[in-house]
C-alpha positions as CSV (number, residue, x, y, z in Angstrom):
1,M,102.0,94.4,77.3
2,S,102.4,98.0,76.6
3,D,104.4,100.4,78.8
4,Q,101.2,102.1,79.9
5,Q,99.7,98.8,81.0
6,S,102.9,97.8,82.8
7,V,103.1,101.1,84.7
8,T,99.4,100.8,85.6
9,K,99.8,97.4,87.1
10,K,102.9,98.5,89.0
11,V,101.1,101.5,90.4
12,F,98.2,99.4,91.5
13,G,100.6,96.9,93.2
14,A,102.5,99.6,94.9
15,A,99.3,101.2,96.2
16,R,98.0,97.9,97.4
17,D,101.3,97.2,99.2
18,G,101.6,100.7,100.7
19,R,104.7,101.7,98.7
20,A,104.1,105.5,98.4
21,I,107.6,106.3,97.1
22,T,107.2,103.7,94.3
23,V,103.8,105.2,93.4
24,F,105.3,108.7,93.3
25,A,108.3,107.5,91.2
26,L,106.0,105.8,88.7
27,L,103.8,108.8,88.3
28,C,106.1,111.8,88.7
29,Q,107.2,112.0,85.0
30,R,103.8,111.2,83.5
31,N,101.4,113.8,82.0
32,Q,98.0,114.4,83.6
33,C,96.2,112.4,80.9
34,D,98.3,109.3,81.7
35,I,98.0,109.8,85.4
36,D,94.2,110.0,85.1
37,K,94.2,106.7,83.2
38,I,96.5,105.0,85.6
39,L,94.7,106.1,88.8
40,G,91.3,105.4,87.2
41,Y,92.3,101.8,86.4
42,V,89.7,99.5,87.9
43,S,90.8,96.0,88.9
44,D,89.0,93.0,90.3
45,E,90.8,92.3,93.6
46,D,89.2,89.5,95.7
47,D,86.1,89.7,93.5
48,Q,85.7,93.5,94.2
49,K,86.2,96.3,91.8
50,T,88.9,98.6,93.0
51,T,91.3,101.4,92.0
52,P,94.8,102.2,93.3
53,F,93.3,104.7,95.7
54,L,90.6,102.4,97.0
55,I,93.0,99.4,97.5
56,A,95.4,101.7,99.4
57,A,92.4,102.8,101.6
58,R,91.2,99.3,102.1
59,N,94.6,98.2,103.3
60,G,95.1,101.3,105.5
61,H,98.1,102.7,103.6
62,S,97.7,106.4,104.7
63,A,101.0,107.5,103.1
64,V,99.7,106.4,99.7
65,I,96.4,108.0,100.3
66,R,98.0,111.3,101.4
67,L,100.3,111.2,98.3
68,L,97.4,110.7,95.9
69,L,95.3,113.4,97.6
70,A,98.1,115.9,97.8
71,H,99.7,115.5,94.4
72,Y,97.2,114.0,92.0
73,A,93.6,114.7,91.1
74,V,92.4,111.4,92.4
75,D,88.6,110.8,92.3
76,I,87.8,110.3,96.0
77,E,84.1,109.6,95.4
78,Q,84.6,107.1,92.6
79,V,80.8,107.0,92.0
80,R,81.2,104.2,89.5
81,L,82.2,101.9,92.3
82,T,79.0,102.9,94.3
83,F,80.7,104.1,97.5
84,S,83.4,106.4,98.8
85,P,86.8,104.8,99.4
86,L,87.4,107.1,102.3
87,S,84.7,105.3,104.2
88,E,86.9,102.2,104.2
89,M,89.4,104.0,106.5
90,F,86.9,104.6,109.3
């Protein structure tokens, strides 16, 4: 497993578990291209396609969501997943 794949899985897990500080620590030294790949990673979680942003929204982890919105160019529409992750919060 490459370093990029390892970081991607760690960011996904941290977002899923609501660990905003860990998400920040894993992303803060990365370039924008790497960050885009990491945050665009689509995983099958419980037979649903999901990204780090979406899994954080599904699990109600507002600190992770605020971090990704405030500091990273996260795709909030994620059209390829057919719905807006923000709708999961309401």
